[in-house]
C-alpha positions, 0 to 999 in steps of 0.5 A: 115746038120746043124741047124736042131734043132728047136722049134715050134712057132705056129700052125694054123689048118683050116678045109674045110668041113669034108673031107679036112684040112690044118695045118701050122707050124712055127718053129724057128731054135735054132742055127740061129734063122731062121724061117721055115714053114711046111704046111700039106694038109690032106684028109679023105680017106676011110681007114683014114686021110692021108697027101696028100701034105707037102711042107716046106720052110726056111726063109732067113738068117739074 
């Protein structure tokens, strides 16, 4: 795989009550400049906070 190095561009965290939160991360790939995103859905479980979903996407090549 190529173009894996990336720089974090932005982070947005939103909470919904005291048991659920989302985090959205935007990255710029250093080799090509493409933007990629990762979102994480967090839920408060009895033992600790856990990621329950974490989809990723890569923007189109320029």
